[in-house]
Structures are given as C-alpha cells and as structure tokens.
Phi, psi and omega in degrees: 000115180290141185243122177249342181222134184249141173260126172254124176263115181281116182270000178288141186298317180257119189299325186245066180242179175301333179300331179297320178292324184278321188250338184257311185303315180299322178294314180302316181295321177299315181296314182295325177295339176273004177081022181248155178271158182227137167240139180242133178220142175285143184304330181291342182260008182295138175219152183298327180294332176288313182301320182302333184287344191240142174265339182232126184228133177243129173264121188285170169276175180222179173296159187304322183248025181262113183229010183303325180303332179291343175274002183228038184297338177298337177295342184253014178302333180302333183296323181266357181290127181304330179296340184253016186296340179270356179282147173264130182232132176235118175259123180254122178052260178301324177297323175294322178293327173299312180302311181299319182293312184290341176265014168086018180282153178272141179287144174236153180264086184231119178255130173220122179224130177116197181271136180222156178250103183279159171265133176270121182259339186211126176286138182208156181298340177295338183260003180304132180059024179233118183282333179057037180290322178224139175234153178256118180250148179205078179215147181254355176205168179213185175226155171299158178285127177301148184304325183288340189269151171258149176265122179270318180213152181208155165256236172285344176228160178300135181248330173229127178232160184211141171215111184054241180266013184253124180238148173226135171240121179285337177270182184251093180293341179291347180273308186228355188229056185303329184299331178298316179292318178300315178300312183301312185287350177256006174298140175231000000 
C-alpha cells in the first residue's frame, strides 16, 4: 500500500506546547522532505474514522516525565484490532512504551539519557542505509519486550522492537537517525 500521507499521534498531554517543537516538528520535517503530507492529532482526539484514513502511523515521544497518555491506553486499541493489521505503526520512545504496554509487557525502572551505541541483533528493512552507530535516548522507564516482538537492536535494554508491521524505537530517531523514519514511511 503506497503511502502519501502520514498520521503523527502526539502523545504529549497538552497538544500545543513546547513539546510539539521538540518531539513532533522534527518528525514532521523528515516526512515532508520525503515529499509526503502529514496530519498531526493529539491522542485524546483519536477516532476510528481518522485511523482508517492512514496506512502509516507514528506515535510520538514525550517529555521525560510526561506519562498521562498511559491513563488513556484504550485510545490505542486500534493497534491490536485485526482490521488494522495491514497498517504500519512506529512508536517512538513514549510511543514504543504504548506498544509494550498494550501488548502486556511489564514496566521496568531503567533510565537511559544521552548517546549510546546499540548492538544490532537482527537485520531488518527499518535499518536499511542506517548505520545505527549512535542513538539518542531519553527515558526514565522502560518495559520488558512483549512476547510477540523481536528485538532488532539493544543497549542494556531493547531499543528497536518489531511485531509484523509494528515497530517501536525506545530512542529518538528524529534526533540522529532520520533514515529509520524515512525507511518506515516508505514501507509498502
């Protein structure tokens, strides 16, 4: 399925905050440079008719101590819905934690902040033309990897996970690893 427009789901509690400049705008710019359109919606405004319009969906990162989205996990039921199995979904940082949570993983108290050099455990199309020598992490907690998921890359904790068309990066590819987002939005 060719993708011309990407949906970014903003996981920040307040839709129009400085977090939008830090976590949404860089993703939006990467997508637009690839010649694709972007729609941004706050997670609190999600509706199934919106989800149906898109083949590629990105769940954004949030501020370090922003966890309100975890009180609204029912908004993300579409991810496990069989009707959406052909959609490509990428969860970035907090978005990855949403994926881990809805697939039943246990939370761990793991803080990683700064640049890290991950080990690649599994070659995947998400890594095409991406060396992944350094990643930028900014998280105060993590989750165990859900049973259904494979670990593509890890530091002391999994950093890229995958299950079918669903990908999660616990780090922020919009900071230093733009090719991951470019690869994702060009999946067919």
